[in-house]
Backbone as JSON, one array per atom type, in Angstrom:
{
  "sequence": "XXXXXXXXXXXXXXXXXXXXXXXXXXXXXXXXXXXXXXXXXXXXXXXXXXXXXXXXXXXXXXXXXXXXXXXXXXXXXXXXXXXXXXXXXXXXXXXXXXXXXXXXXXXXXXXXXXXXXXXXXXXXXXXXXXXXXXXXXXXXXXXXXXXXXXXXXXXXXXXXXXXXXXXXXXXXXXXXXXXXXXXXXXXXXXXXXXXXXXXXXXXXXXXXXXXXXXXXXXXXXXXXXXXXXXXXXXXXXXXXXXXXXXXXXXXXXXXXXXXXXXXXXXXXXXXXXXXXXXXXXXXXXXXXXXXXX",
  "N": [[131.11, 184.14, 91.67], [127.97, 184.58, 90.3], [125.36, 183.08, 88.39], [123.8, 185.29, 87.33], [125.5, 187.37, 86.94], [126.47, 186.68, 84.35], [124.93, 187.99, 82.81], [124.92, 190.68, 82.22], [123.18, 193.51, 82.5], [123.68, 196.04, 79.54], [124.72, 198.4, 80.17], [126.54, 201.36, 81.63], [128.3, 200.44, 83.88], [131.09, 199.22, 85.41], [132.53, 196.07, 84.4], [134.19, 193.4, 85.05], [134.79, 190.23, 83.97], [136.64, 187.21, 84.39], [137.86, 183.98, 83.85], [139.61, 181.23, 84.31], [141.15, 178.08, 83.37], [143.11, 175.03, 83.69], [145.07, 173.42, 81.73], [145.64, 169.87, 80.99], [148.17, 167.95, 80.03], [147.17, 165.96, 78.43], [145.12, 167.51, 77.19], [146.34, 169.37, 75.78], [147.75, 167.52, 73.9], [146.12, 167.28, 72.0], [146.02, 169.2, 70.46], [144.72, 171.68, 70.38], [144.02, 174.06, 72.67], [142.2, 175.84, 75.61], [142.6, 178.13, 77.84], [141.66, 180.37, 79.24], [138.83, 182.71, 79.53], [136.87, 185.44, 79.18], [134.66, 188.73, 79.81], [134.7, 192.02, 79.63], [133.82, 195.22, 80.43], [134.61, 198.59, 80.65], [134.93, 201.78, 81.83], [135.82, 205.11, 81.08], [138.38, 206.93, 82.64], [140.94, 205.2, 80.43], [143.26, 202.65, 80.77], [146.7, 202.62, 78.67], [148.25, 200.13, 77.47], [151.25, 198.44, 76.48], [151.9, 195.13, 75.46], [153.36, 191.52, 75.36], [152.13, 188.32, 74.33], [152.52, 185.33, 75.3], [150.87, 183.17, 74.05], [147.97, 182.57, 71.79], [145.13, 184.76, 71.28], [141.98, 185.87, 71.19], [140.0, 188.96, 70.51], [136.87, 190.37, 70.89], [134.87, 193.07, 70.06], [132.22, 194.68, 71.16], [130.99, 197.11, 72.13], [132.01, 200.55, 71.73], [134.5, 202.7, 70.46], [137.9, 202.54, 69.25], [141.37, 201.84, 69.11], [143.67, 199.58, 67.45], [146.9, 198.09, 67.76], [150.01, 196.91, 66.27], [153.52, 196.01, 65.46], [153.35, 194.06, 63.13], [150.71, 194.65, 61.79], [150.43, 197.53, 62.03], [148.65, 200.79, 63.17], [145.03, 200.61, 63.61], [141.88, 201.47, 63.29], [139.14, 200.54, 65.52], [136.09, 199.48, 66.16], [132.82, 199.01, 67.14], [131.88, 195.59, 66.44], [134.15, 194.48, 65.68], [136.59, 191.88, 65.53], [139.56, 190.94, 66.79], [142.54, 189.07, 66.45], [145.37, 188.09, 68.5], [148.81, 187.5, 68.85], [151.32, 185.34, 69.69], [155.08, 185.67, 69.65], [153.89, 188.34, 69.8], [154.16, 192.11, 69.92], [151.75, 194.37, 71.27], [148.89, 196.57, 71.21], [146.15, 198.08, 72.51], [143.56, 200.08, 72.98], [140.55, 202.05, 74.28], [138.79, 205.03, 72.55], [139.28, 207.95, 74.31], [136.96, 208.86, 76.84], [135.08, 206.68, 76.16], [132.67, 204.3, 76.59], [133.88, 201.07, 76.7], [133.23, 197.9, 75.91], [134.12, 194.27, 75.68], [134.8, 191.07, 74.76], [136.5, 187.84, 75.38], [139.09, 185.46, 74.52], [141.5, 183.33, 75.53], [143.92, 181.09, 73.95], [145.76, 178.23, 72.48], [148.43, 176.07, 71.27], [149.4, 173.2, 68.7], [147.37, 173.26, 66.69], [146.25, 175.53, 66.59], [148.68, 177.27, 65.6], [148.9, 175.65, 63.04], [146.69, 176.6, 62.01], [147.45, 179.45, 61.65], [149.36, 179.18, 59.92], [147.89, 178.06, 57.6], [146.56, 180.77, 57.07], [144.11, 181.27, 58.59], [144.59, 182.82, 60.64], [146.05, 185.88, 60.85], [148.91, 187.63, 61.4], [149.65, 190.13, 60.02], [147.28, 190.85, 59.27], [145.23, 191.28, 61.48], [142.72, 191.69, 62.51], [139.36, 191.5, 62.07], [136.25, 192.43, 60.68], [133.42, 191.46, 61.97], [130.75, 192.24, 61.82], [127.4, 192.47, 62.53], [127.08, 189.4, 63.11], [125.33, 186.74, 64.65], [126.49, 184.8, 65.86], [128.95, 185.03, 66.99], [128.88, 186.98, 69.32], [127.27, 184.9, 70.58], [129.2, 182.45, 70.78], [131.43, 183.69, 72.08], [130.14, 184.17, 74.78], [129.29, 181.45, 75.3], [131.64, 180.41, 75.6], [132.45, 181.41, 78.14], [130.44, 180.68, 80.01], [130.74, 178.11, 80.01], [133.63, 177.93, 81.23], [132.77, 179.2, 83.62], [130.93, 177.11, 84.64], [132.84, 175.04, 85.08], [134.73, 172.09, 85.84], [135.5, 168.72, 84.65], [135.41, 168.49, 81.65], [135.45, 171.08, 80.66], [137.78, 172.39, 79.31], [138.35, 170.79, 76.92], [135.4, 171.29, 75.76], [135.52, 174.14, 75.8], [137.5, 174.4, 73.95], [136.86, 173.22, 71.55], [134.88, 174.64, 70.89], [136.16, 177.0, 70.45], [137.5, 176.54, 68.29], [135.52, 176.4, 66.13], [134.87, 179.13, 66.49], [137.28, 180.32, 65.31], [137.15, 179.38, 62.62], [134.79, 180.07, 61.61], [134.91, 183.14, 61.86], [136.74, 183.22, 59.94], [135.44, 182.48, 57.64], [133.65, 184.34, 57.53], [135.22, 186.44, 56.93], [136.36, 185.88, 54.77], [134.16, 185.75, 53.08], [133.41, 182.8, 52.28], [131.69, 181.84, 54.09], [129.13, 182.66, 53.72], [128.18, 182.65, 50.43], [126.51, 184.08, 49.22], [126.5, 186.48, 49.75], [127.97, 190.04, 49.83], [130.98, 189.7, 49.93], [134.27, 189.23, 50.69], [136.36, 187.92, 48.54], [135.24, 188.56, 45.15], [135.6, 186.93, 42.66], [136.44, 184.64, 43.41], [134.58, 183.87, 44.69], [132.38, 183.25, 42.69], [134.0, 181.53, 41.13], [133.71, 179.57, 42.81], [130.93, 178.72, 43.01], [130.52, 178.21, 40.25], [132.09, 175.94, 39.8], [130.48, 173.85, 41.84], [128.3, 173.95, 40.5], [129.19, 172.66, 37.93], [130.86, 171.11, 38.01], [130.85, 168.43, 37.53], [130.8, 168.47, 34.64], [133.39, 167.82, 33.3], [134.71, 170.23, 33.98], [137.45, 172.47, 33.72], [140.2, 174.06, 35.51], [141.43, 176.21, 33.96], [139.44, 176.8, 32.34], [137.77, 178.12, 33.93], [139.22, 180.47, 34.63], [139.15, 181.48, 32.18], [136.71, 182.28, 31.61], [136.12, 184.1, 33.92], [137.65, 186.13, 33.31], [140.17, 186.35, 34.35], [143.73, 186.02, 34.83], [145.22, 182.77, 34.67], [147.12, 182.18, 36.49], [146.73, 184.1, 38.41], [144.24, 183.46, 39.3], [144.83, 180.7, 40.5], [146.55, 181.74, 42.68], [144.9, 183.25, 44.13], [142.8, 181.8, 44.65], [143.73, 179.69, 46.31], [144.61, 181.09, 48.37], [142.38, 182.33, 49.32], [140.75, 179.78, 50.0], [142.45, 177.55, 50.68], [142.9, 175.63, 48.87], [143.92, 174.22, 45.96], [142.75, 175.08, 42.26], [142.13, 172.57, 40.81], [142.47, 170.78, 42.75], [140.02, 171.3, 44.33], [137.98, 171.27, 42.62], [138.37, 168.16, 42.01], [137.48, 167.3, 44.65], [134.68, 168.16, 44.76], [133.86, 166.66, 42.88], [134.17, 163.95, 43.6], [132.82, 164.0, 45.97], [130.32, 164.25, 45.06], [130.3, 161.78, 43.91], [130.5, 159.84, 46.02], [128.01, 160.21, 46.98], [126.12, 158.91, 45.01], [127.08, 156.52, 44.88], [126.26, 155.98, 47.46], [123.39, 156.12, 47.41], [122.11, 155.29, 45.03], [121.77, 152.96, 42.34], [123.19, 152.82, 40.57], [126.1, 151.8, 38.1], [129.69, 151.38, 39.01], [131.23, 152.62, 36.89], [129.0, 154.13, 35.46], [128.73, 155.93, 37.4], [131.04, 157.33, 37.67], [131.08, 158.7, 35.25], [128.72, 160.24, 35.58], [129.8, 161.94, 37.36], [131.82, 163.35, 36.76], [134.05, 162.58, 35.83], [136.14, 161.29, 33.14], [137.32, 158.83, 32.62], [136.69, 155.65, 33.93], [138.52, 154.04, 35.32], [140.3, 155.66, 36.07], [139.16, 157.2, 37.88], [138.23, 155.42, 39.75], [141.0, 154.33, 40.91], [141.74, 156.97, 41.86], [139.67, 157.71, 43.74], [140.14, 155.14, 45.66], [142.42, 156.04, 46.48], [141.8, 158.36, 47.61], [140.1, 157.76, 49.59], [140.81, 155.31, 50.68], [139.61, 152.77, 50.58], [138.37, 150.99, 47.55], [135.59, 152.23, 45.18], [133.58, 150.03, 45.12], [133.61, 148.69, 47.64], [133.13, 151.05, 49.28], [130.67, 151.32, 48.63], [129.21, 149.1, 49.53], [129.67, 149.26, 52.44], [128.18, 151.45, 52.73], [125.55, 150.36, 52.5], [125.26, 147.9, 54.05], [123.72, 146.59, 56.7]],
  "CA": [[130.3, 184.99, 90.44], [126.65, 184.01, 90.29], [125.0, 183.1, 87.31], [123.08, 186.77, 86.97], [126.6, 187.87, 86.25], [126.97, 186.35, 83.25], [123.93, 188.41, 82.04], [124.86, 191.82, 83.05], [122.66, 194.65, 81.26], [124.5, 196.69, 78.87], [124.85, 200.04, 80.62], [128.04, 201.93, 81.77], [128.62, 199.87, 84.93], [132.28, 198.54, 84.91], [132.39, 194.85, 84.7], [135.51, 192.49, 84.59], [135.03, 188.71, 84.56], [137.53, 186.56, 84.0], [137.69, 182.96, 84.22], [140.48, 180.2, 83.89], [141.63, 176.59, 83.36], [144.73, 174.7, 83.82], [144.98, 172.44, 80.69], [146.41, 169.03, 81.31], [149.15, 167.31, 79.16], [146.33, 165.3, 77.57], [144.35, 168.3, 76.48], [147.39, 170.15, 75.04], [148.22, 166.78, 72.83], [144.83, 167.08, 71.08], [146.61, 170.47, 69.53], [144.15, 173.23, 70.74], [143.56, 174.21, 74.27], [141.64, 177.15, 75.89], [142.86, 178.47, 79.1], [141.05, 181.81, 79.73], [137.66, 183.28, 79.01], [135.97, 186.44, 79.74], [133.97, 189.78, 79.57], [135.1, 193.17, 80.37], [133.22, 196.58, 80.29], [135.35, 199.55, 81.31], [134.52, 203.13, 81.68], [137.12, 205.91, 80.85], [139.55, 206.71, 81.88], [141.31, 203.95, 80.19], [144.86, 202.61, 80.53], [147.06, 202.12, 77.49], [149.63, 199.78, 77.38], [151.68, 197.42, 75.39], [152.03, 193.88, 76.08], [153.68, 190.35, 74.62], [151.62, 187.36, 74.93], [152.77, 183.77, 75.24], [149.64, 182.4, 73.46], [146.94, 183.24, 70.93], [143.65, 185.3, 71.89], [140.75, 186.55, 70.52], [139.05, 189.81, 71.48], [135.48, 190.83, 70.19], [134.47, 194.4, 70.88], [130.81, 195.0, 71.17], [130.56, 198.58, 72.1], [132.81, 201.44, 71.98], [135.39, 203.05, 69.39], [139.37, 203.04, 69.72], [142.29, 201.56, 68.18], [144.8, 198.5, 67.86], [148.42, 198.65, 67.01], [151.08, 195.94, 66.3], [154.29, 195.82, 64.26], [152.97, 193.83, 61.72], [149.54, 195.66, 61.17], [150.36, 198.89, 62.15], [147.64, 200.94, 63.73], [143.98, 200.29, 62.68], [140.79, 201.67, 63.91], [138.18, 199.58, 66.18], [134.57, 199.99, 66.14], [131.73, 197.62, 67.18], [131.55, 194.76, 65.49], [135.43, 194.27, 65.16], [137.25, 191.26, 66.3], [140.98, 190.73, 66.6], [143.63, 188.01, 67.06], [146.55, 188.19, 69.31], [149.67, 186.65, 68.51], [152.6, 184.94, 70.17], [155.12, 186.82, 70.69], [153.88, 189.75, 68.9], [154.12, 193.23, 70.98], [150.56, 195.19, 70.84], [148.44, 197.49, 72.18], [144.96, 198.4, 72.04], [142.75, 200.97, 73.71], [139.29, 202.71, 73.52], [139.0, 206.42, 72.34], [138.95, 208.76, 75.5], [135.74, 208.94, 76.93], [134.3, 206.13, 75.31], [132.73, 202.96, 77.11], [134.5, 199.77, 76.01], [132.75, 196.27, 76.16], [134.88, 193.3, 74.94], [134.85, 189.54, 75.29], [138.09, 187.39, 74.9], [139.36, 184.06, 75.12], [142.95, 182.7, 75.38], [144.3, 179.77, 73.54], [147.43, 177.99, 71.93], [148.5, 174.82, 70.58], [149.65, 173.13, 67.41], [146.28, 173.38, 65.65], [146.34, 177.24, 66.47], [149.72, 177.19, 64.72], [148.54, 175.42, 61.94], [145.79, 177.79, 61.52], [147.92, 180.56, 61.19], [150.32, 178.8, 58.66], [146.77, 178.34, 56.54], [145.99, 181.86, 56.62], [143.13, 181.63, 59.03], [144.99, 183.52, 61.53], [147.39, 186.44, 59.81], [149.4, 188.83, 62.48], [149.67, 191.34, 59.39], [145.96, 191.74, 59.46], [144.58, 190.53, 62.7], [141.22, 192.3, 62.8], [138.08, 190.98, 61.07], [134.91, 193.03, 60.64], [132.1, 190.44, 61.85], [129.72, 192.76, 61.85], [126.24, 191.87, 63.28], [126.68, 188.01, 62.91], [124.68, 187.02, 66.2], [127.15, 183.76, 66.38], [130.1, 185.69, 67.31], [128.74, 186.85, 70.86], [126.98, 183.77, 71.15], [130.25, 181.61, 70.92], [132.16, 183.97, 73.32], [129.2, 183.89, 75.69], [128.97, 180.35, 75.78], [133.1, 179.87, 76.29], [132.71, 181.83, 79.53], [129.55, 179.79, 80.95], [131.5, 176.81, 80.26], [134.51, 178.15, 82.4], [131.91, 179.49, 85.07], [130.44, 175.83, 85.24], [133.99, 174.44, 85.3], [134.16, 170.95, 85.44], [136.7, 167.87, 83.75], [134.95, 168.66, 80.14], [135.47, 172.55, 80.23], [138.86, 172.51, 78.46], [138.13, 170.18, 75.7], [134.5, 171.82, 75.38], [135.91, 175.38, 75.06], [138.48, 174.04, 72.58], [135.93, 172.67, 70.33], [133.91, 176.23, 70.44], [137.18, 177.89, 69.9], [137.9, 176.11, 67.01], [134.48, 176.83, 65.32], [135.03, 180.63, 66.28], [138.35, 180.61, 64.38], [136.67, 178.56, 61.28], [133.55, 180.92, 61.56], [135.44, 184.15, 61.56], [137.73, 183.26, 58.3], [134.31, 182.17, 56.89], [132.97, 185.58, 57.39], [136.18, 187.53, 56.35], [136.68, 185.83, 53.13], [132.97, 185.44, 52.16], [133.04, 181.44, 52.07], [130.41, 181.37, 55.19], [127.83, 182.91, 52.79], [128.57, 183.3, 49.38], [125.36, 185.15, 48.33], [126.42, 188.22, 50.32], [128.79, 190.82, 48.82], [131.88, 189.74, 50.91], [135.27, 188.53, 50.25], [136.76, 188.01, 47.03], [133.79, 188.33, 44.16], [136.1, 186.14, 41.66], [136.56, 183.25, 43.84], [133.21, 183.36, 44.86], [132.02, 183.18, 41.16], [134.53, 180.28, 40.94], [133.43, 178.21, 43.47], [129.63, 178.66, 42.32], [130.91, 177.69, 38.91], [132.36, 174.53, 40.45], [129.66, 173.35, 42.38], [127.16, 173.6, 39.29], [129.65, 172.46, 36.45], [132.22, 170.29, 38.31], [130.4, 166.9, 36.45], [130.69, 168.33, 33.11], [134.62, 167.97, 33.04], [135.24, 171.76, 34.4], [139.02, 172.59, 34.06], [140.56, 175.27, 36.14], [141.88, 176.96, 32.82], [137.9, 177.56, 31.93], [137.38, 178.87, 34.98], [139.87, 181.76, 34.52], [138.91, 182.58, 31.18], [135.1, 182.88, 31.72], [135.92, 185.09, 34.79], [138.4, 187.1, 32.54], [141.39, 186.6, 34.92], [144.86, 185.08, 34.35], [145.2, 181.43, 35.32], [148.12, 182.01, 37.53], [146.14, 184.89, 39.46], [142.97, 182.72, 39.8], [145.44, 179.9, 41.31], [147.0, 182.19, 43.69], [143.69, 183.87, 45.1], [141.84, 180.54, 45.11], [144.42, 178.92, 47.36], [144.97, 182.28, 49.38], [140.9, 181.99, 50.13], [140.07, 178.51, 50.49], [143.22, 176.81, 51.21], [142.75, 174.6, 48.61], [144.62, 174.48, 44.52], [141.35, 174.89, 42.24], [142.06, 171.57, 40.7], [141.88, 169.99, 44.2], [138.85, 171.78, 45.05], [136.93, 170.58, 41.56], [138.21, 167.02, 42.65], [136.61, 167.24, 45.87], [133.33, 168.28, 44.41], [133.41, 165.58, 42.04], [134.13, 162.76, 44.58], [131.63, 164.1, 47.03], [128.94, 163.45, 44.21], [130.25, 160.34, 43.46], [130.02, 159.35, 47.16], [126.47, 160.45, 47.13], [125.51, 158.67, 44.05], [127.09, 155.08, 45.64], [125.52, 155.45, 48.63], [121.85, 156.43, 47.28], [121.61, 154.76, 43.62], [121.96, 151.69, 42.1], [124.07, 153.13, 39.5], [127.22, 150.93, 38.23], [130.57, 152.55, 39.15], [131.31, 153.22, 35.5], [127.94, 155.32, 35.16], [128.85, 157.19, 38.32], [132.16, 158.13, 37.23], [130.72, 159.67, 34.23], [127.92, 161.55, 36.03], [130.58, 162.8, 38.73], [132.88, 164.29, 35.91], [135.44, 161.47, 35.39], [135.94, 160.63, 31.72], [138.03, 157.43, 32.79], [136.38, 155.0, 35.15], [139.53, 153.52, 35.85], [141.12, 156.82, 36.66], [138.01, 157.41, 39.03], [138.36, 154.45, 41.04], [142.22, 154.53, 41.35], [141.59, 158.05, 42.62], [138.47, 157.15, 44.98], [141.04, 154.43, 46.56], [143.69, 156.86, 47.0], [141.67, 159.56, 48.71], [139.0, 157.51, 50.81], [141.47, 154.32, 51.52], [138.85, 151.78, 50.02], [137.4, 150.96, 46.14], [134.05, 152.35, 45.22], [132.44, 149.03, 45.39], [133.78, 149.01, 49.15], [132.37, 152.32, 49.96], [128.93, 151.21, 48.86], [129.12, 148.04, 50.57], [129.64, 149.48, 53.79], [127.13, 152.28, 53.15], [124.43, 149.37, 52.34], [125.48, 146.86, 55.29], [123.03, 146.83, 57.9]],
  "C": [[128.92, 184.05, 90.22], [126.2, 183.77, 89.18], [124.21, 184.67, 86.52], [124.33, 187.21, 86.53], [126.92, 187.81, 85.06], [125.71, 187.24, 81.94], [123.93, 189.91, 82.38], [124.2, 192.95, 81.96], [123.76, 195.47, 80.78], [124.11, 197.93, 79.46], [126.26, 200.36, 80.89], [128.52, 201.66, 83.18], [130.05, 199.13, 84.45], [132.14, 197.12, 85.15], [133.78, 194.16, 84.29], [135.35, 191.06, 84.96], [135.83, 187.85, 83.63], [138.01, 185.11, 84.67], [138.87, 182.08, 83.39], [140.56, 178.88, 84.33], [143.03, 176.36, 83.53], [144.66, 173.13, 83.08], [145.76, 171.24, 80.99], [147.23, 168.9, 79.88], [148.18, 166.76, 77.88], [145.41, 166.47, 76.69], [145.34, 169.16, 75.62], [147.84, 168.89, 73.85], [146.95, 166.64, 71.79], [145.45, 168.39, 70.21], [145.74, 172.1, 69.79], [143.63, 172.96, 72.0], [143.25, 175.42, 74.68], [142.12, 177.02, 77.32], [142.61, 179.7, 79.88], [139.73, 182.28, 78.86], [137.19, 184.62, 79.68], [135.27, 187.29, 79.29], [134.64, 190.91, 80.61], [134.61, 194.55, 79.73], [134.22, 197.47, 81.28], [134.85, 201.05, 81.04], [135.96, 203.99, 81.91], [137.47, 206.27, 82.45], [140.3, 205.24, 81.37], [142.96, 203.65, 79.93], [145.26, 202.35, 79.31], [148.46, 201.37, 77.79], [150.08, 198.78, 76.59], [152.21, 196.3, 76.02], [152.71, 192.78, 74.82], [153.03, 189.38, 75.1], [152.3, 186.1, 74.6], [151.71, 182.85, 74.61], [148.86, 183.18, 72.39], [145.65, 184.09, 71.94], [143.11, 185.95, 70.82], [139.96, 187.71, 71.2], [138.05, 190.55, 70.59], [135.25, 191.89, 71.24], [133.05, 194.63, 70.28], [130.29, 196.07, 71.1], [131.77, 199.36, 72.27], [133.71, 201.68, 70.78], [136.95, 203.06, 69.73], [140.39, 202.52, 68.62], [143.14, 200.41, 68.53], [145.82, 198.77, 67.11], [149.23, 197.39, 67.22], [152.01, 196.19, 65.37], [153.94, 195.36, 62.99], [151.64, 194.32, 61.02], [149.64, 196.81, 61.13], [149.26, 199.77, 62.99], [146.46, 201.15, 63.05], [143.01, 200.78, 63.81], [139.76, 200.68, 64.63], [137.08, 200.15, 66.38], [133.77, 198.67, 66.45], [131.44, 196.74, 66.04], [133.15, 193.93, 65.12], [135.78, 192.99, 66.11], [138.67, 191.13, 65.83], [141.68, 189.84, 67.24], [144.65, 188.61, 67.68], [147.5, 187.37, 69.35], [150.84, 186.34, 69.48], [154.12, 185.01, 69.54], [155.31, 188.06, 70.12], [153.49, 190.96, 69.77], [152.68, 193.89, 70.18], [150.21, 195.87, 71.76], [147.08, 197.68, 71.84], [144.07, 199.32, 73.25], [141.49, 201.68, 73.4], [139.66, 204.17, 73.46], [138.64, 207.27, 73.8], [137.65, 209.07, 75.45], [134.79, 208.06, 76.47], [134.34, 204.83, 76.48], [133.01, 201.67, 76.32], [133.84, 198.33, 76.5], [133.63, 195.15, 75.22], [134.67, 192.06, 75.73], [135.97, 188.72, 74.54], [138.24, 186.03, 75.41], [141.07, 183.83, 74.71], [143.24, 181.37, 75.07], [145.43, 179.42, 72.99], [147.08, 176.47, 71.83], [148.9, 174.46, 69.24], [148.81, 173.27, 66.14], [146.07, 174.93, 65.37], [147.79, 177.85, 65.42], [149.64, 177.04, 63.21], [147.31, 176.04, 61.17], [146.42, 178.95, 60.76], [148.82, 180.19, 59.96], [149.21, 178.62, 57.26], [146.27, 179.79, 56.24], [144.76, 182.39, 57.52], [143.37, 182.84, 60.06], [146.15, 184.37, 60.81], [147.5, 187.57, 60.68], [149.33, 190.12, 61.32], [148.31, 191.85, 59.24], [145.13, 190.69, 60.59], [143.37, 190.8, 63.11], [140.3, 192.27, 61.64], [136.59, 191.96, 61.57], [133.8, 192.03, 60.5], [130.77, 191.16, 61.9], [128.7, 192.38, 62.88], [125.88, 190.37, 63.29], [126.49, 187.56, 64.47], [125.52, 185.58, 66.36], [128.35, 184.27, 67.09], [129.87, 185.8, 68.91], [128.61, 185.8, 71.57], [128.01, 182.75, 71.55], [131.27, 182.04, 72.5], [131.19, 183.7, 74.68], [129.3, 182.19, 76.2], [130.7, 179.35, 76.3], [132.96, 180.37, 77.76], [131.51, 181.1, 80.34], [130.37, 178.37, 80.89], [132.69, 176.95, 81.44], [133.93, 178.52, 83.47], [131.66, 177.9, 85.39], [131.53, 175.11, 85.58], [133.92, 172.9, 85.01], [135.38, 170.12, 84.69], [136.46, 168.2, 82.49], [135.31, 170.3, 79.99], [136.78, 172.92, 79.01], [138.47, 171.88, 77.12], [136.58, 170.72, 75.08], [134.71, 173.2, 74.89], [137.0, 175.36, 73.8], [138.23, 174.24, 71.27], [134.99, 174.24, 69.97], [134.96, 177.17, 69.87], [137.5, 177.65, 68.35], [136.65, 176.48, 66.0], [134.25, 178.42, 65.42], [136.3, 181.06, 65.38], [137.67, 180.27, 62.58], [135.5, 179.66, 60.61], [133.85, 182.49, 61.15], [136.3, 184.37, 60.28], [136.53, 183.09, 57.48], [133.74, 183.62, 56.43], [134.16, 186.66, 56.66], [136.45, 187.08, 54.77], [135.41, 185.41, 52.39], [132.52, 184.04, 51.96], [131.76, 181.31, 52.95], [129.0, 181.38, 54.36], [128.44, 183.55, 51.6], [127.74, 184.19, 48.42], [125.65, 186.38, 48.82], [127.84, 188.74, 49.69], [130.01, 190.74, 49.95], [133.0, 189.2, 50.41], [135.94, 188.89, 48.93], [135.44, 187.63, 45.78], [134.37, 187.26, 42.99], [136.21, 184.92, 42.09], [135.17, 183.02, 44.28], [132.28, 182.69, 44.03], [132.61, 181.67, 40.93], [133.89, 179.18, 41.66], [131.81, 177.98, 42.91], [129.98, 177.91, 40.84], [131.11, 176.36, 39.1], [131.55, 173.59, 40.92], [128.72, 173.13, 41.4], [128.13, 172.99, 38.02], [130.93, 171.56, 36.77], [131.83, 168.62, 37.39], [130.71, 167.14, 35.01], [132.09, 168.62, 32.58], [135.15, 169.52, 33.26], [136.87, 171.57, 34.63], [139.42, 173.98, 34.59], [140.9, 176.44, 34.81], [140.41, 177.57, 32.02], [137.46, 178.11, 32.76], [137.79, 180.36, 34.89], [139.21, 182.35, 33.23], [137.54, 182.93, 31.15], [135.24, 184.02, 32.68], [136.97, 186.2, 34.58], [139.59, 187.32, 33.67], [142.18, 185.94, 34.57], [144.88, 183.82, 35.4], [145.93, 181.38, 36.56], [147.53, 182.89, 38.72], [144.9, 184.05, 40.0], [143.62, 181.82, 40.85], [145.79, 180.44, 42.32], [145.72, 182.74, 44.71], [142.8, 182.68, 45.4], [142.4, 179.96, 46.24], [144.35, 180.12, 48.51], [143.57, 182.17, 50.39], [140.41, 181.0, 50.64], [140.97, 177.63, 50.9], [143.4, 175.63, 50.39], [143.34, 175.42, 46.95], [142.87, 174.46, 43.95], [141.48, 173.21, 41.41], [141.5, 170.51, 41.6], [140.67, 170.19, 44.61], [137.48, 170.93, 43.91], [137.07, 168.89, 41.69], [137.33, 166.86, 43.61], [135.16, 167.2, 45.98], [132.79, 167.26, 43.56], [133.41, 164.25, 42.87], [133.18, 162.8, 45.52], [130.22, 163.6, 46.21], [129.06, 162.22, 43.97], [130.03, 159.25, 44.65], [128.57, 159.21, 47.49], [126.03, 159.41, 46.17], [125.98, 157.07, 44.51], [126.27, 154.53, 46.56], [123.96, 155.32, 48.27], [121.45, 155.92, 45.93], [122.09, 153.68, 43.54], [122.89, 151.69, 40.74], [125.64, 152.1, 39.26], [128.51, 151.99, 38.42], [130.94, 153.02, 37.8], [130.53, 154.47, 35.17], [128.45, 156.21, 36.19], [129.93, 158.0, 38.17], [131.96, 159.08, 36.04], [129.82, 160.8, 34.49], [128.75, 162.6, 36.94], [131.41, 164.05, 37.74], [133.92, 163.5, 35.4], [135.02, 160.95, 33.83], [136.44, 159.32, 32.05], [137.78, 157.04, 33.97], [137.46, 154.47, 35.73], [140.49, 154.5, 36.67], [140.27, 157.33, 38.15], [138.38, 156.63, 40.1], [139.58, 154.31, 41.52], [142.29, 155.92, 42.46], [140.59, 157.89, 44.13], [139.44, 156.33, 46.22], [141.83, 155.14, 47.26], [143.31, 157.93, 48.39], [140.66, 158.82, 49.9], [139.7, 156.06, 51.33], [140.75, 153.19, 51.2], [138.2, 151.85, 48.42], [136.18, 151.65, 46.22], [133.19, 151.46, 45.6], [132.73, 149.02, 47.31], [133.05, 149.83, 49.62], [130.88, 151.94, 50.08], [128.52, 150.06, 49.47], [128.7, 148.38, 51.79], [128.66, 150.6, 53.83], [125.54, 151.42, 53.32], [124.54, 148.19, 53.51], [124.8, 147.59, 56.43], [123.46, 146.21, 59.02]]
}
């Protein structure tokens, strides 16, 4: 396969490029490893088969209409801009509409990190399909995966794993609206809650206040917030407050007590104790580490 093959014009000629690597034990210990990537453009007629994989995969459709089916998700329509995840050992099938030219890019991956992404809701068997629309980074990431496997070499697997990690997080960000909260996507209540926390966490904002101002029940807010972000509301508020405190410690001469107040902590002793618990060192030691030459 020559370099020109990686840039085949988008016409109706059939193309099937598949590249594989052999991950080592050391690669697998990292937690996310990739062993296949490719590009497929098929002309009709299309075979339709049902299969079960022993690994995870992502398939991005850039051309053609069809359908995808699995027991957890049921049968769903596929159109350009749809990405769907495949799960081990979930039986599934997908195929283009008869008479349609179908173009897809794919990557095969596995590991404990992929399993963790599934547990955290980044990959969901009951809703494996995501409309990524015209986001330019998705086809770019797939193309980069193919290029890496084409070039091969000892760094192919870890480089491909890093890109697959980015792909998983980016698709989750698109699906939830967390990637760009200014767009009308994802959960609008959570998008507003996130903006409120970013603006007002330093004012002692409480989760119950957020729920009241957004006119939702507190239990509903907690459930939806964790579902979308992976954080509890309180944990996310603390995260933003500590982030602000770290910036002030690094770039201002304010005292720890002053910084605690500016970041939204009423009790400077609680702030210092929490900071050490989360960062492993007291605020004063963190400041010294940033200013030491």
